[in-house]
VEXGU-707566 format. One record per atom (N, C-alpha, C, O): residue in three letters; x negated, y negated, z negated. Coordinates in steps of 0.001 Angstrom, whole numbers, padded with zeros to 6 digits, always signed. Layout:
BEGIN
ALAXYZ/...
***
This chain:
BEGIN
MET-119960-122809-149617/MET-118911-122665-150940/MET-117732-122812-150547/MET-116974-121842-150574/LYS-117389-123796-150186/LYS-116003-124228-149822/LYS-115429-122801-148747/LYS-114388-122246-149097/LYS-116231-122237-147358/LYS-115275-120544-147237/LYS-115363-119733-148467/LYS-114472-118912-148686/THR-116420-119890-149358/THR-116324-118840-150363/THR-115101-119208-150902/THR-114282-118289-150871/LEU-114653-120381-151449/LEU-113504-120804-152457/LEU-112332-120608-151294/LEU-111585-119809-151857/PHE-111900-120808-150338/PHE-111250-120269-149557/PHE-110726-118724-149492/PHE-109694-118157-149853/LEU-111835-118353-148909/LEU-111624-116984-149066/LEU-110900-116298-150521/LEU-110031-115429-150452/ILE-111326-116751-151588/ILE-110912-116208-152589/ILE-109565-116706-152418/ILE-108792-115887-151920/VAL-108959-118148-152780/VAL-107847-118412-152486/VAL-107057-117656-151824/VAL-106125-117174-152467/ILE-107149-117375-150611/ILE-106408-116532-149721/ILE-106494-115214-150837/ILE-105429-114948-151395/VAL-107406-114577-151108/VAL-107114-113199-151369/VAL-105821-113381-152719/VAL-104787-112714-152751/LEU-106214-114437-153740/LEU-105400-114016-154583/LEU-103883-114332-154007/LEU-102965-113568-154307/GLN-103588-115807-152933/GLN-102023-115513-152543/GLN-101881-113905-152067/GLN-100807-113530-152537/LEU-102178-113381-151720/LEU-102116-111930-150836/LEU-101826-110838-152370/LEU-100990-109958-152576/CYS-102714-111287-153054/CYS-102030-110652-154417/CYS-100447-110784-154514/CYS-099570-109940-154333/THR-100366-112398-154932/THR-098805-112400-155368/THR-098275-111890-154251/THR-097719-110881-154684/LEU-098113-111918-153281/LEU-097160-111546-152060/LEU-097104-109925-152130/LEU-095995-109442-151898/CYS-097861-109281-152339/CYS-098047-107794-152903/CYS-097397-107522-153832/CYS-096325-106922-153758/TYR-097888-107883-154793/TYR-097128-107340-156136/TYR-095690-107541-156119/TYR-095062-106885-156949/SER-094901-108468-155190/SER-093748-108125-155532/SER-092926-106853-154418/SER-091742-106534-154312/GLN-093815-106504-153914/GLN-093298-105262-153435/GLN-093475-103742-154022/GLN-093852-103680-155192/GLU-093284-102735-153457/GLU-093225-101528-154204/GLU-094662-101406-154078/GLU-095323-102033-153251/LYS-095091-100650-154849/LYS-097048-100288-155027/LYS-097080-098434-155311/LYS-096498-097761-156161/ASN-098192-097961-153992/ASN-098682-097427-154180/ASN-099958-096357-155000/ASN-100765-095560-154522/LYS-099647-096829-156544/LYS-101023-096487-157912/LYS-102035-095825-156859/LYS-103179-096260-156993/ASN-101906-095047-156028/ASN-103116-094480-155677/ASN-103822-094891-154696/ASN-104820-094229-154408/PHE-103532-095968-153998/PHE-104199-097277-152864/PHE-104594-098358-153288/PHE-103704-099208-153256/ARG-105692-098762-153736/ARG-105731-100208-153691/ARG-106754-100689-152622/ARG-107625-099921-152216/VAL-106618-102241-152073/VAL-107309-103015-150943/VAL-107594-104359-151984/VAL-106894-104797-152896/GLY-109170-104907-151352/GLY-109461-105633-152208/GLY-110755-106502-151405/GLY-111009-106435-150202/PHE-111372-107202-152284/PHE-112366-108094-151229/PHE-113399-108597-152393/PHE-112964-109163-153396/ASN-114492-108407-152241/ASN-115700-108513-153027/ASN-116644-109840-152245/ASN-116593-110009-151027/LEU-117438-110667-153114/LEU-118669-111367-153043/LEU-119785-111038-153906/LEU-119708-110996-155134/GLY-120686-110839-153314/GLY-122473-110394-153927/GLY-123403-111070-153100/GLY-123661-111247-151909/PHE-123877-111436-154464/PHE-125342-112001-153906/PHE-126665-110957-154882/PHE-126605-110309-155927/GLY-127632-111208-154006/GLY-128602-110026-154441/GLY-130203-110905-154498/GLY-130127-112132-154436/THR-131170-110467-154577/THR-132648-111063-154641/THR-133596-109435-154313/THR-133111-108349-154628/GLU-134449-109523-153899/GLU-135475-108415-154196/GLU-136086-108192-155025/GLU-136805-109067-155507/ILE-136043-106770-155588/ILE-136935-106506-157148/ILE-138158-107051-157174/ILE-138742-107077-156090/LYS-138737-107517-158154/LYS-139794-108506-158167/LYS-141053-108102-157660/LYS-141764-107309-158277/ASN-141359-108584-156607/ASN-143214-108292-156271/ASN-143354-109545-155775/ASN-142579-110496-155873/SER-145121-109419-154869/SER-145443-110039-154691/SER-145855-110435-153207/SER-146490-111433-152866/ASP-145341-109409-152394/ASP-145627-109313-150706/ASP-144367-109548-150212/ASP-144275-108962-149134/PHE-143455-110070-150461/PHE-142091-110663-149512/PHE-141275-111423-149916/PHE-141390-111357-151140/THR-140274-112330-149610/THR-138988-112745-150458/THR-137796-112544-149706/THR-137664-113085-148608/TYR-136810-111727-150259/TYR-135823-111167-149460/TYR-134627-111811-150740/TYR-134783-111825-151961/THR-133510-112273-149968/THR-132425-112947-150804/THR-130727-112541-149869/THR-130747-112629-148641/ASN-129710-112222-150412/ASN-128538-111565-149438/ASN-127406-112688-150118/ASN-127401-113522-151024/GLN-126865-112382-149526/GLN-124882-112735-149679/GLN-124209-112250-149038/GLN-124382-112373-147825/TYR-122993-111376-149595/TYR-122594-110414-148417/TYR-120892-110501-149018/TYR-120395-110954-150049/TYR-120390-109891-147921/TYR-118741-109962-148304/TYR-118312-108633-147859/TYR-118959-108111-146951/LYS-117289-107995-148381/LYS-117539-106687-148068/LYS-115615-106495-148397/LYS-115086-107425-149006/LEU-115107-105808-148150/LEU-113519-105049-148061/LEU-113669-103981-149120/LEU-114830-103607-149284/GLN-112899-103503-149752/GLN-112726-102467-151332/GLN-111136-101762-150419/GLN-110104-102367-150130/LEU-111481-100410-150187/LEU-110197-099398-149913/LEU-110877-098551-150516/LEU-111907-097912-150298/TYR-109703-098703-151780/TYR-109373-097147-153418/TYR-108688-096748-152344/TYR-108127-097225-151358/TYR-109026-095184-153113/TYR-107855-094237-152810/TYR-108282-093442-154410/TYR-109467-093244-154677/LYS-107238-093065-155323/LYS-107401-092222-156328/LYS-106818-090613-156003/LYS-105740-090139-155643/LEU-108361-089999-156395/LEU-108352-088700-156261/LEU-107643-088035-157278/LEU-106851-087152-156946/LYS-107857-088415-158866/LYS-107248-087745-159771/LYS-107535-088333-160570/LYS-108476-089127-160576/LYS-106512-087999-161785/LYS-106655-088960-163285/LYS-106420-087568-164452/LYS-105451-086817-164567/THR-107671-087605-165184/THR-107604-086781-166411/THR-107027-087628-167603/THR-106629-088787-167482/ASN-107036-086625-169216/ASN-107116-087624-169846/ASN-108447-088532-170081/ASN-108393-089486-170857/TRP-109335-088287-169563/TRP-110343-088765-169892/TRP-110937-090043-168852/TRP-111190-091191-169216/PHE-111085-089432-167342/PHE-111214-090250-166624/PHE-110525-090050-165537/PHE-109866-089069-165194/GLU-110811-091506-164778/GLU-110221-091401-162891/GLU-111509-091256-161669/GLU-112577-091864-161596/TYR-111205-090712-161209/TYR-112248-090652-159638/TYR-111325-091306-158581/TYR-110106-091321-158414/GLU-112260-091775-158012/GLU-111472-092500-156674/GLU-112830-092305-155708/GLU-113986-092247-156127/ILE-112421-092222-154381/ILE-113202-092796-153290/ILE-112918-093900-153163/ILE-111926-094419-153674/LEU-114266-094816-152004/LEU-114153-095692-151746/LEU-114892-096353-150513/LEU-116095-096184-150318/LEU-113807-097376-149422/LEU-114751-097376-148244/LEU-114868-098523-148483/LEU-114105-099130-149235/GLN-116117-099175-147722/GLN-116801-100451-148244/GLN-117029-101179-147080/GLN-118114-101730-147267/PRO-116590-101495-145945/PRO-116784-102268-145005/PRO-117165-103589-144966/PRO-116311-104447-145193/GLU-118607-103988-144650/GLU-119924-105082-145569/GLU-120462-106031-144170/GLU-120711-105650-143026/VAL-120526-107492-144823/VAL-121654-107869-143780/VAL-122172-108457-144736/VAL-121599-108890-145736/ASN-123848-108525-144340/ASN-124461-109505-145248/ASN-125428-110253-144250/ASN-125812-110020-143104/PHE-125739-111603-145500/PHE-126734-112522-144329/PHE-127604-112802-145572/PHE-127310-113298-146660/ALA-129130-112184-144919/ALA-130051-112247-145658/ALA-131284-113145-145283/ALA-131576-113224-144090/THR-131964-113766-146129/THR-133209-113992-145423/THR-134609-113361-145928/THR-134731-112865-147048/HIS-135386-113415-145217/HIS-136454-112602-145590/HIS-138119-113512-145225/HIS-138287-114293-144288/GLN-138950-113197-146049/GLN-140224-113768-145387/GLN-141308-113035-145895/GLN-141343-112872-147115/LEU-142261-112529-145150/LEU-143416-111945-145234/LEU-144209-112878-146209/LEU-144190-113974-145649/ILE-144860-112991-147322/ILE-145537-113264-147921/ILE-147324-112991-147976/ILE-148210-113840-147869/ASN-147453-111516-148179/ASN-148946-111383-148004/ASN-149150-110878-146650/ASN-148521-109821-146612/GLU-149582-111040-145767/GLU-150049-110855-144217/GLU-151002-109653-144124/GLU-151110-109056-143053/TYR-151706-109274-145225/TYR-152571-108289-145433/TYR-151460-107009-145092/TYR-151925-105965-144637/PHE-150385-107097-145264/PHE-149236-105839-145292/PHE-149193-105141-143735/PHE-148880-104000-143395/VAL-149531-106026-143133/VAL-150169-105657-141650/VAL-151464-105470-141554/VAL-152431-106187-141811/LYS-151323-104199-141069/LYS-152671-103724-141151/LYS-153379-103995-139750/LYS-152992-103834-138593/SER-154796-104560-140407/SER-155412-104570-139176/SER-155516-103231-137867/SER-155460-103348-136643/ASN-155601-102603-138304/ASN-155620-101616-137179/ASN-154439-100757-136500/ASN-154398-099717-135842/GLU-153349-101834-137050/GLU-151959-101694-135812/GLU-152261-103338-134607/GLU-152625-104505-134747/PHE-151872-102517-133614/PHE-151713-102551-132228/PHE-151149-104369-132210/PHE-150004-104635-132575/ASN-151851-105177-131871/ASN-151289-106659-131798/ASN-151306-107063-133529/ASN-150326-107749-133817/PHE-151851-106888-134233/PHE-151896-107002-135336/PHE-151858-108239-135724/PHE-151384-108210-136860/GLN-152170-109686-135324/GLN-152202-110606-135613/GLN-151170-111529-135382/GLN-150659-112360-136134/GLN-150881-111142-133819/GLN-149213-111707-133240/GLN-148242-111197-134715/GLN-147830-111986-135566/LYS-148086-110092-134722/LYS-147424-109301-135740/LYS-147284-110259-137083/LYS-146358-110829-137660/ARG-148545-110137-137241/ARG-148519-111350-138624/ARG-148060-112624-138516/ARG-147227-112861-139390/ASP-148243-113401-137898/ASP-148007-114350-137142/ASP-146034-115006-137345/ASP-145550-116021-137845/ASP-145420-113748-136636/ASP-144048-113548-136629/ASP-143531-112751-137735/ASP-142319-112541-137698/TYR-144173-112275-138686/TYR-143351-111635-139795/TYR-143829-112541-140730/TYR-143400-112136-141810/THR-144429-113465-140890/THR-144567-114522-141991/THR-144039-115702-142039/THR-144232-116520-142939/LYS-143076-115908-140701/LYS-142077-117209-140712/LYS-140482-116533-141086/LYS-139919-115595-140521/LEU-140082-117232-142046/LEU-138873-117375-142483/LEU-137552-116435-141874/LEU-136733-117323-141640/LYS-137142-115623-141635/LYS-135768-114949-140609/LYS-134739-115184-141492/LYS-134900-115504-142669/ASN-133684-115028-140937/ASN-131823-114331-140910/ASN-131502-113865-140570/ASN-131196-113984-139384/ILE-131188-112599-141477/ILE-131157-111238-140448/ILE-129391-111254-141104/ILE-128945-111962-142007/ARG-128711-110268-140318/ARG-127365-109572-140067/ARG-127285-108325-140532/ARG-128226-107589-140235/GLU-126426-107887-141174/GLU-126608-106418-141788/GLU-125180-106082-141684/GLU-124421-106577-142516/TYR-124707-105293-140758/TYR-123090-104714-140656/TYR-123304-103125-141091/TYR-123918-102242-140492/ILE-122513-103073-142458/ILE-122450-101706-143001/ILE-121105-101363-143600/ILE-120358-102144-144190/LEU-120878-099885-143326/LEU-119745-099203-143509/LEU-120273-098366-144957/LEU-121019-097450-144610/ASN-120131-098408-146231/ASN-120652-097643-147085/ASN-119484-096323-147357/ASN-118388-096550-146846/ILE-119557-095552-147787/ILE-118293-094501-148819/ILE-118857-094325-150400/ILE-119884-093881-150915/GLY-117834-094813-150786/GLY-118581-094463-152231/GLY-117909-093508-153093/GLY-116846-093045-152679/PHE-118538-092979-154701/PHE-117472-092523-155183/PHE-117376-093031-156560/PHE-118259-093676-157125/VAL-116219-092688-157068/VAL-115813-093886-158541/VAL-115739-093194-159394/VAL-114880-092312-159366/VAL-116504-093308-160353/VAL-115890-091955-162170/VAL-115776-093239-162650/VAL-116762-093972-162731/ARG-114633-093597-162988/ARG-113797-094244-163976/ARG-113229-094067-165346/ARG-112282-093296-165500/LYS-113805-094812-166484/LYS-113188-094387-167995/LYS-112204-095823-168092/LYS-112599-096900-167644/PRO-111178-095684-168597/PRO-110302-095931-168996/PRO-110330-096557-170409/PRO-109863-095815-171273/LEU-110777-097766-170839/LEU-110722-098095-172220/LEU-109808-098528-173270/LEU-109696-098271-174468/THR-108986-099514-172160/THR-107823-099773-172862/THR-106632-099739-171366/THR-106958-099441-170217/ASN-105427-100084-171780/ASN-104595-100427-170949/ASN-105083-101312-169695/ASN-104784-101007-168540/THR-105770-102305-169988/THR-105895-103344-169254/THR-107448-103631-168701/THR-107772-104295-167716/PHE-108331-102896-169679/PHE-109815-102243-169272/PHE-110468-101266-168785/PHE-109992-100253-169297/SER-111292-100996-168083/SER-111876-100040-167822/SER-113350-099574-167025/SER-113072-099306-165856/ILE-114796-099401-167295/ILE-116019-099227-166991/ILE-115818-098297-165807/ILE-114972-097415-165661/TYR-116532-098589-165211/TYR-117391-097376-163922/TYR-118080-097451-163768/TYR-118693-098494-163995/VAL-118914-095772-162917/VAL-119951-095982-162275/VAL-119674-095310-160780/VAL-119146-094226-160533/LEU-120131-096172-159985/LEU-120335-096132-158305/LEU-121486-095475-157279/LEU-122190-096335-156750/ALA-121683-094577-157041/ALA-122517-094150-155874/ALA-121870-094136-154623/ALA-120934-093443-154224/SER-122597-095111-154017/SER-122179-095037-152254/SER-123440-094844-151489/SER-124528-095152-151977/ILE-123284-094221-150016/ILE-124487-094731-148823/ILE-123639-094626-147661/ILE-122534-094085-147622/GLY-124348-095275-146581/GLY-123585-095670-145520/GLY-124572-095928-144674/GLY-125676-096214-145137/PRO-124297-095858-142817/PRO-124872-096365-141720/PRO-124798-097843-141742/PRO-123881-098502-142233/LEU-125713-098230-141240/LEU-125650-099920-141346/LEU-126464-100157-139940/LEU-127035-099212-139396/ILE-126478-101471-139392/ILE-126937-101953-138663/ILE-127259-103435-138660/ILE-126525-104422-138698/ILE-128678-103283-138599/ILE-129765-104932-138862/ILE-129850-105054-137491/ILE-129989-104193-136622/ASP-129672-107123-137381/ASP-129925-107307-136320/ASP-131402-107887-135867/ASP-131486-108422-134761/THR-132605-107784-136736/THR-133193-108210-137236/THR-135028-107408-137178/THR-135360-106696-138125/GLU-135629-107556-136468/GLU-137154-106608-136901/GLU-137652-107234-137797/GLU-137602-108427-137496/THR-138374-106998-139291/THR-139388-107411-140130/THR-140020-105944-140453/THR-139576-104796-140414/GLU-141576-106681-140875/GLU-142323-105559-141032/GLU-142049-104431-142022/GLU-142858-103512-142153/ARG-140962-104492-142693/ARG-140299-103637-143457/ARG-139131-102738-142870/ARG-138845-101652-143375/LEU-138602-103165-141981/LEU-137757-102300-141515/LEU-137533-102721-139756/LEU-137484-103877-139335/ALA-137398-101253-138765/ALA-137139-101871-137736/ALA-135667-102314-137420/ALA-134681-101879-138015/LYS-135650-103186-136461/LYS-134118-103787-136074/LYS-133465-102108-135163/LYS-134043-101320-134416/GLY-131840-102164-135786/GLY-131298-101074-135598/GLY-130920-100659-136369/GLY-130785-101320-137399/PHE-130434-098971-136289/PHE-129697-097945-137377/PHE-130780-098100-138629/PHE-132000-098068-138471/ALA-130150-098263-139814/ALA-130530-097461-141080/ALA-129132-097339-141552/ALA-128000-097498-141092/PHE-129925-096846-143129/PHE-128667-097034-144094/PHE-128865-097814-145232/PHE-129734-098645-145494/SER-127909-097402-145860/SER-127973-098564-147339/SER-127306-097488-148155/SER-126374-096749-147838/ASP-128161-097584-149551/ASP-127726-096407-150629/ASP-127516-097232-151861/ASP-128219-098235-151984/VAL-126806-096997-152612/VAL-126019-098422-153772/VAL-125764-097434-154822/VAL-125245-096371-154483/LEU-126111-097675-156278/LEU-125790-097696-157259/LEU-125467-098209-158411/LEU-126399-098598-159116/ALA-124210-098335-158865/ALA-123645-099577-159863/ALA-122748-099314-160991/ALA-122104-098272-161111/LEU-122727-100419-161914/LEU-122036-099930-162881/LEU-120857-100841-162968/LEU-121211-102005-162779/GLY-119660-100724-163174/GLY-118384-102165-162919/GLY-117958-102150-164228/GLY-118189-101202-164978/LEU-117285-103246-164587/LEU-116260-103569-165331/LEU-114950-104236-164439/LEU-115010-105099-163563/THR-113854-103588-164932/THR-112281-103997-164318/THR-111721-104339-165505/THR-111659-103613-166498/LEU-111110-105999-165346/LEU-109781-105950-166161/LEU-108571-106319-165095/LEU-108634-107199-164238/GLN-107515-105484-165338/GLN-106178-105462-165027/GLN-105513-106329-165106/GLN-105944-107187-165877/THR-104295-106616-164498/THR-103773-107734-164493/THR-102268-107111-164074/THR-102161-105979-163602/LYS-101325-107842-164267/LYS-100221-107389-163289/LYS-099972-107225-162016/LYS-099371-106326-161427/ALA-100629-108435-161541/ALA-100668-108420-160185/ALA-101858-108061-159229/ALA-101889-107698-158053/PHE-102858-108306-160203/PHE-103988-107113-159287/PHE-105238-107222-160657/PHE-104999-107679-161775/SER-106542-106679-160192/SER-107594-106264-160663/SER-108903-107325-160700/SER-109072-107990-159678/VAL-109778-107509-161750/VAL-110693-108446-161141/VAL-111674-107576-161727/VAL-111577-107171-162885/ASP-112723-107247-160865/ASP-114252-106744-160983/ASP-115424-107513-161204/ASP-115823-108452-160515/LEU-115889-107084-162123/LEU-117753-107463-161709/LEU-118404-105950-161877/LEU-118113-105010-162616/ARG-119396-106135-160879/ARG-120546-104891-160451/ARG-121540-105530-160497/ARG-121552-106538-159790/PRO-122741-105232-161307/PRO-123816-105153-160961/PRO-124399-104068-160464/PRO-124065-102927-160782/SER-125262-104336-159693/SER-125913-102800-158597/SER-127179-102716-158393/SER-127813-103766-158500/LEU-127729-101780-158132/LEU-128919-101209-156720/LEU-129202-101058-155797/LEU-129356-099864-155540/ARG-129445-101907-154789/ARG-129365-101268-153476/ARG-130982-100658-152699/ARG-132010-100880-153339/HIS-131067-100072-151627/HIS-131997-099696-151208/HIS-131466-099121-149781/HIS-130653-098232-149527/LEU-132362-100107-148820/LEU-132419-100185-147384/LEU-133366-099509-146715/LEU-134553-099792-146881/SER-132914-098396-145759/SER-134429-097800-145032/SER-133553-096906-144293/SER-132405-096522-144517/ASN-134643-096594-143057/ASN-134035-095671-141858/ASN-133865-094270-141911/ASN-133055-093677-141199/ALA-134783-093596-142930/ALA-135203-092438-143037/ALA-136134-091809-142090/ALA-136009-090637-141733/GLY-136978-092517-141725/GLY-138128-092824-140976/GLY-137958-092275-139173/GLY-138698-091728-138354/LEU-136094-092962-139199/LEU-135694-092635-137762/LEU-136494-093381-136847/LEU-136877-092968-135752/GLN-136763-094667-137418/GLN-137308-095477-136715/GLN-138841-095882-136907/GLN-139552-095180-137626/GLY-139264-096818-136377/GLY-140765-097679-136610/GLY-140714-097938-137951/GLY-140366-097041-138719/SER-141030-099111-138385/SER-141376-099670-139815/SER-140051-099022-140442/SER-138967-098685-139966/ASN-140738-098992-141986/ASN-139520-098026-142702/ASN-139853-098083-144438/ASN-139411-097358-145330/ALA-140593-098983-144493/ALA-140779-099470-146157/ALA-139652-099954-146663/ALA-139568-100036-147889/GLY-138722-100311-145962/GLY-137052-100832-146627/GLY-137349-101670-147732/GLY-138446-101791-148278/PHE-136052-102366-148082/PHE-135615-103152-149003/PHE-135228-102753-150344/PHE-134295-101956-150254/ASN-135490-102931-151313/ASN-135035-102890-152674/ASN-134111-103830-153258/ASN-134808-104711-153762/THR-132975-104066-153431/THR-132267-105441-154060/THR-131425-105480-155407/THR-130430-104756-155420/LYS-131676-106175-156455/LYS-130536-106009-157465/LYS-130143-106976-157262/LYS-130684-108052-157005/ASN-128548-106492-157420/ASN-126974-107619-156946/ASN-126009-107495-158070/ASN-125959-106751-159050/ILE-125234-108489-157608/ILE-124375-109228-158552/ILE-122946-109187-157865/ILE-123086-109846-156834/GLU-122117-108898-157912/GLU-120748-108985-157442/GLU-119464-109224-157706/GLU-119241-108183-158323/LEU-118291-109882-157714/LEU-117288-110539-157864/LEU-116199-109843-157345/LEU-116420-110008-156146/GLY-115189-109189-157402/GLY-114039-108842-156407/GLY-112481-108932-156946/GLY-112207-109103-158134/ILE-111775-108830-156188/ILE-110262-108759-156133/ILE-109967-107683-155898/ILE-110685-107270-154987/THR-108925-106589-156394/THR-107742-105511-155885/THR-106636-105958-155980/THR-106351-106804-156828/PHE-105671-105408-155005/PHE-104648-105233-155645/PHE-103854-103537-155189/PHE-104386-102817-154344/PRO-102919-103248-155710/PRO-102103-102289-154758/PRO-101695-102158-153814/PRO-100962-103141-153701/LEU-101580-101339-152534/LEU-100816-101707-151571/LEU-099419-101123-151777/LEU-098527-101356-150962/
***
């Protein structure tokens, strides 16, 4: 928690410094902190905490909407445990050892690079709402019964609220996320999570 507060203070200081310089309104950079948990089930537990950089570029602005692309490097710290050992079928090779291993609590790291598209609707000069869809590759460092170690994909659909101040903007973003490897590796049941994140961005 102390590390999180420290990072937020650093970002706020950067916001203040950057605001005194000339801005390019088409580019923004920021930092998001998020938390998530698996969509309710009885087979396993999964919780995650993640940190992501936000690199925005405004493609177009019309009378009604703004369109942006978004690059999101992310590090995700997750915990996972298989609860229902019978998810591992008895006809699998070495199934008992797999059950013993997969039912242990695991700490997982995921390294992600998502690319997103944002459709934003300004409601006032300081407040807007938006829809975000993103997809990108990831590397997961731990094998589980649901997802093989190594290469996979992250898909995210989110709704967001943005409050714009003179120096920076504050973002609140609930989302749904799906992880899978598209059948490119072994296990591919994947994870589905509901998430909430808070972010700060400022113009470059």
